[in-house]
C-alpha positions in Angstrom: 81.3 249.4 225.9 78.5 247.1 226.2 76.3 246.9 229.5 77.5 243.0 229.7 81.5 244.1 229.7 80.4 246.4 232.6 78.0 244.5 234.4 81.0 241.5 234.1 83.4 243.6 234.7 81.5 244.7 238.6 82.0 241.8 239.1 85.3 241.5 238.3 86.4 244.1 240.6 88.4 243.7 243.7 86.5 243.4 247.2 83.1 244.0 245.0 81.1 240.8 245.9 77.1 239.6 245.2 75.4 242.1 247.8 77.9 245.2 246.8 77.7 244.5 243.4 73.5 245.1 243.4 74.1 247.4 245.6 75.7 249.7 243.1 73.6 248.6 240.4 70.5 249.6 242.6 71.9 253.2 244.4 73.6 254.5 239.9 71.1 253.0 238.2 73.6 250.3 235.5 76.3 249.4 235.7 77.8 251.5 232.9 76.6 253.8 235.2 79.3 253.0 238.1 81.9 252.8 236.3 81.2 256.5 234.8 80.8 257.9 238.6 83.6 259.7 240.5 84.6 258.6 243.4 82.7 260.5 245.5 80.0 259.9 243.8 80.8 255.9 244.3 81.4 256.8 248.0 77.9 258.1 248.4 76.8 254.7 247.9 76.9 252.8 251.1 79.3 250.7 252.4 81.8 252.1 249.2 84.7 253.2 250.7 88.0 254.7 249.4 89.8 251.2 248.6 86.8 250.1 246.8 86.1 253.1 245.6 89.6 253.1 244.0 89.7 249.4 242.6 86.6 250.7 240.5 87.8 253.7 239.4 91.4 251.6 238.5 89.5 249.9 235.6 91.0 246.5 236.4 87.7 244.3 236.2 87.2 245.8 233.3 90.5 244.5 231.2 89.9 241.4 233.1 86.0 241.2 231.7 87.2 241.8 228.3 89.4 238.3 228.1 87.1 236.9 230.3 84.5 237.6 227.1 87.0 236.2 224.6 86.8 233.2 226.0 83.1 233.0 226.7 82.6 233.5 223.0 85.0 230.5 222.2 83.1 228.2 224.6 79.7 228.7 223.4 78.5 229.9 227.2 76.3 232.4 228.1 76.0 235.0 231.2 73.0 235.3 233.5 72.7 238.9 236.0 70.6 238.4 238.7 68.5 241.1 236.8 67.4 239.2 233.8 64.6 237.0 233.1 66.2 234.0 232.3 68.6 233.6 235.5 66.4 231.3 237.6 63.5 234.0 239.3 63.1 231.3 242.4 67.5 233.3 243.6 66.5 236.4 243.1 65.3 237.5 246.1 67.9 235.1 248.3 70.7 237.9 250.4 73.2 235.3 249.0 72.4 234.8 245.1 75.6 235.1 243.0 75.4 238.7 240.8 76.3 236.4 237.9 76.9 233.0 236.5 77.7 231.0 233.8 75.1 228.5 231.8 76.2 226.1 229.4 73.0 224.3 227.3 70.4 225.2 225.7 68.0 224.7 229.3 65.2 227.4 230.5 66.2 227.1 234.4 62.7 228.7 235.6 61.0 225.8 234.3 57.4 225.5 236.6 58.9 222.6 238.8 62.2 222.4 240.0 63.4 219.4 242.0 67.3 219.6 243.8 68.3 215.5 243.8 71.7 215.8 246.1 73.2 212.9 248.8 76.5 210.8 249.3 79.9 210.4 246.7 79.8 206.4 248.2 76.1 205.7 247.4 75.1 202.2 247.8 73.2 200.1 245.6 70.2 200.4 247.5 70.4 204.9 247.2 71.7 204.4 243.3 68.1 202.0 242.6 65.9 204.5 244.8 68.1 207.9 243.0 66.8 205.8 239.5 63.0 204.9 240.2 62.5 208.7 241.8 63.8 210.6 238.5 61.0 207.8 236.6 59.3 208.5 238.8 58.9 212.4 238.2 59.2 212.4 234.1 55.0 212.9 233.9 55.4 215.6 235.9 57.4 217.9 233.8 60.5 218.5 236.1 64.3 219.9 235.6 66.2 218.0 237.9 69.4 219.7 239.7 72.1 218.2 241.2 75.9 218.4 241.6 77.8 216.4 238.8 79.7 214.6 241.5 80.2 211.7 242.3 78.0 208.9 243.8 73.9 210.3 244.1 74.7 213.4 241.6 75.5 211.3 239.0 73.3 208.8 239.4 70.6 211.9 238.9 72.2 213.0 235.8 72.6 209.6 234.0 69.0 208.9 235.2 67.9 212.5 233.5 69.7 211.2 230.3 68.3 207.8 230.6 64.4 208.7 231.1 64.7 211.7 228.9 64.9 214.3 231.6 66.1 217.8 231.7 69.0 218.2 234.1 71.5 221.1 235.0 75.1 220.1 236.8 75.6 223.3 239.4 79.5 223.5 239.8 81.8 224.4 241.7 84.5 225.4 239.2 84.3 226.8 236.1 82.5 225.5 233.6 85.1 224.5 231.3 86.6 222.4 234.5 84.5 219.4 234.9 85.3 217.8 237.8 85.7 215.1 238.7 86.9 214.4 235.1 85.6 211.1 235.0 81.8 212.5 235.1 83.2 215.0 231.3 81.2 212.7 228.7 78.3 213.1 230.6 78.3 216.1 231.5 78.8 216.6 227.5 75.3 214.5 226.7 73.3 216.8 229.3 74.3 220.2 227.3 71.8 218.4 224.6 68.6 218.9 226.9 70.3 219.9 230.1 73.0 222.7 231.7 76.0 223.2 233.2 76.0 226.2 236.0 78.4 228.0 238.0 79.3 231.0 239.3 83.5 230.3 239.2 85.1 232.4 236.7 86.4 230.5 233.4 89.6 228.0 234.2 88.6 228.1 238.4 89.1 225.5 239.4 86.9 223.3 242.4 88.5 224.2 246.1 87.5 223.2 249.4 84.6 226.7 249.7 83.1 226.3 246.6 81.6 222.9 246.8 79.1 224.6 249.9 78.8 227.7 247.3 77.7 225.0 244.6 75.2 223.7 247.1 73.1 226.7 247.8 72.7 227.6 244.0 71.1 223.8 244.0 69.2 224.6 247.3 68.0 228.0 245.9 67.3 227.4 242.3 64.8 224.7 243.2 61.5 224.4 244.5 62.6 221.5 246.5 65.9 218.9 247.3 65.7 215.2 247.3 68.6 213.9 249.9 68.8 210.0 249.2 71.6 208.7 251.0 73.8 211.2 253.5 76.0 210.9 256.3 75.8 212.5 259.2 78.5 215.3 257.9 78.7 216.0 254.6 77.4 218.3 251.4 74.3 216.5 251.3 73.1 217.9 254.3 74.2 221.3 254.0 72.0 221.6 250.6 69.2 220.5 253.4 69.8 223.2 256.0 70.4 225.9 253.0 67.0 224.1 251.6 65.4 225.0 255.0 66.8 228.6 255.5 65.4 229.4 252.3 62.1 228.2 253.1 62.5 225.7 250.6 60.5 221.9 250.9 63.1 219.2 251.9 62.5 215.4 251.7 65.2 212.6 252.8 64.7 208.8 252.2 65.3 206.6 254.8 67.5 204.6 255.1 68.6 201.5 256.8 69.5 201.9 260.3 73.0 199.9 260.5 74.3 202.0 257.3 76.1 205.3 257.3 75.3 206.4 254.6 71.6 206.8 256.1 72.6 208.0 259.2 72.1 212.1 258.0 68.8 211.2 256.2 67.3 209.2 259.3 68.5 212.4 261.3 67.3 215.2 259.5 63.8 213.7 259.1 64.1 212.9 263.0 64.4 216.9 263.4 61.9 217.1 260.8 64.1 219.6 258.8 63.1 216.8 256.3 60.0 215.3 255.6 59.9 211.6 254.8 60.3 210.7 251.0 58.2 206.7 250.9 57.3 207.7 247.4 56.5 209.1 244.1 53.3 209.5 244.7 53.2 210.9 248.1 55.8 213.2 247.2 53.8 214.8 244.2 50.2 214.3 246.4 52.9 216.9 249.3 53.7 219.2 247.0 50.3 219.2 245.4 51.6 218.5 241.7 48.9 216.2 240.8 47.2 218.1 238.6 48.3 218.6 235.3 49.8 222.3 234.4 47.3 224.2 232.9 48.4 226.2 230.2 48.8 229.9 230.4 45.2 230.4 228.0 43.2 228.6 230.5 44.4 230.9 233.1 41.8 233.1 233.8 41.0 235.9 236.5 38.8 235.4 238.9 35.4 236.2 238.4 35.3 238.8 241.6 34.4 241.6 242.5 37.6 243.4 242.7 36.0 247.0 243.7 36.6 246.4 247.8 40.4 245.5 247.3 43.4 248.0 248.2 46.3 248.9 245.4 48.2 245.8 247.3 46.2 243.3 247.4 44.8 243.6 243.8 48.1 243.1 242.9 49.1 240.1 244.9 46.2 238.8 243.1 46.7 239.4 239.5 50.9 238.3 240.3 48.9 235.0 241.7 47.1 234.4 238.4 49.2 235.2 235.9 52.0 232.8 237.9 49.5 230.3 238.9 51.3 229.8 242.0 54.5 231.4 244.0 56.4 231.6 246.9 56.4 234.1 249.6 59.8 235.7 248.9 58.7 236.2 244.6 55.6 237.7 245.8 57.5 240.0 247.6 60.1 240.8 245.2 57.8 241.0 242.0 54.8 243.1 244.6 57.9 245.6 246.2 55.5 244.7 249.0 57.5 244.1 252.6 57.6 240.4 254.1 56.0 241.4 257.2 53.7 243.4 255.6 52.6 240.6 252.7 52.5 237.8 254.9 49.3 240.1 256.8 47.7 240.8 253.2 48.2 237.4 252.8 46.3 236.1 255.9 43.9 238.4 255.1 43.5 237.3 251.5 42.8 233.8 252.9 40.7 234.1 255.4 38.1 235.6 252.7 38.4 232.9 251.1 40.5 234.1 248.0 43.8 232.5 248.0 45.0 229.1 249.7 48.4 228.3 251.0 50.9 225.8 249.6 53.6 223.4 251.3 56.7 225.4 251.3 55.3 229.1 251.8 54.1 228.4 248.3 50.2 231.0 247.1 47.7 229.7 244.8 44.6 231.7 244.1 41.4 229.8 245.7 
């Protein structure tokens, strides 16, 4: 059986969630090894008891995965597993990242700049106009824009991307074969030319109340920054902003009319210092340090410094920053396998010596 089949089967196995699936592969080496293991071997993995072990051994997940793969092939849908290069790199170190996701469309999810745009379903003319202005203003900076394909600000952002030729990803709370709301079917289809649809829900699954916050964490997790355009004091947009803050991502909010209930949420998170104020694309670009053109790989040269006095771990950090141009501290920790507390100390030391500098959003670059 293919490795893909066993990976999907692991996701479909009873009582095996995102964290457990990753733990099983980490301890046993591969999804193939998980399904070849005995009950004793399975129960040697922390957190695996008799019930989960028997659920894996009965291979109900394998049978369901076989059916799912047939559907995916018919619909032209790809699977992204968390260990694969095409999976959003920004999400790989997040504790609650999906073990696997479904993608339809040609868009590469690991572009240098990803912006999440969210807001109320009851968008005003002001909110729609500002959303279009932001998308148009961001076009020269080669961004990918993610949103939730919902009514209001979300669909306005997607349609603005289509209008101005900006790639966009619609993150869904349903199976990838069920567009919700159905009236956005045409827009979703048009997005597939230059963008993508993305979900962790299996084929045929309808959206329910619990899936929308789960969808919001993907928007926040795959993005460098989340912009909230309009939001009431409660709703999905502020949930997305909360996830972004928890993931150490940047959050911006567009201030609004003091007398509009759909600006109360934005004004609130600005007041509580949970978001920076968004006043223009120019100041946003400056805050994100995106005003410099993205250099080509050929122009990224190793700094001409004497590396002999660096420790192995410091050399590792320098090499990673040179390779990726800029990295979030979570990504640095994951790629280098240096624990976060030790990495923070090493980065501070390198910053004092003038070799690295900090950018907004806990990102680091070579000085």
